[in-house]
Residue, then its C-alpha position, 0 to 999 in steps of 0.5 A: x499500499x502506497x501512502x500518497x499523503x501523510x498527515x501529522x496532527x502536532x501539538x509540541x508534545x514528545x509523542x508528536x515529535x516522534x510521530x513527526x519523525x516516523x512520518x518522515x521516514x514513511x514519507x521517504x519510503x513512499x515519496x509522499x506529500x507531508x502535511x503537519x497540522x495544529x489545531x488551536x483550541x479556541x474554546x479553551x483559551x483561558x481568558x473568555x470571562x475577562x475581555x475578548x481582547x485577552x482572548x485575541x492575544x492568547x490566540x496570537x501568542x499560540x500562533x507565534x508558538x506554533x509558528x516557532x515549532x513549525x520552523x524546527x520541524x521544517x529545518x529537520x525536514x529539509x535536512x532529510x530532503x522533505x518538504x512539509x506543508x504546515x497549517x494552523x487551524x483554529x478549532x472548536x472540535x479538534x477531532x472533528x477538524x482534523x478528520x475534515x482536513x484529512x478528507x479534504x486533502x485526500x490524506x491516506x495515513x495519519x500518524x500521530x501521537x498516543x497522547x499530547x498537551x490535552x491530557x487523558x480521555x482514556x486510560x491509554x490514549x489521549x481524546x484526540x488520538x482516540x477520536x481520530x482512530x475511531x472516526x478516520x477513513x484512512x489508516x491511523x498509526x499511533x506513536x507512543 
């Protein structure tokens, strides 16, 4: 089975970094297109109760931090002669938005960490990885 379009949901966690590295290996093996997506949870910014300007500031800071993460990943990818498309999505439902993105981009493999910064929904898998595993129409590779 050839994987032409690979997606890595990325949140900066150690499992997400491992997933990115594994996705690069697979990308090289299959001459695939690699996409990395970070979803910023706009429902959980922490400043909603004070002032909407606070939310805008938090979101701006989150985007800046994400761009820094992406820059580091891009450097690693370029060292391995891999081109990566990066995307930031403002999300109210991370699982739903990742599934929608995967469908719209004809993703045929999702490589993701077993859990990330969002904590645990289940004992072994994070809520996002668990949701993606259940709802994705393509294979999902979970990296510990």
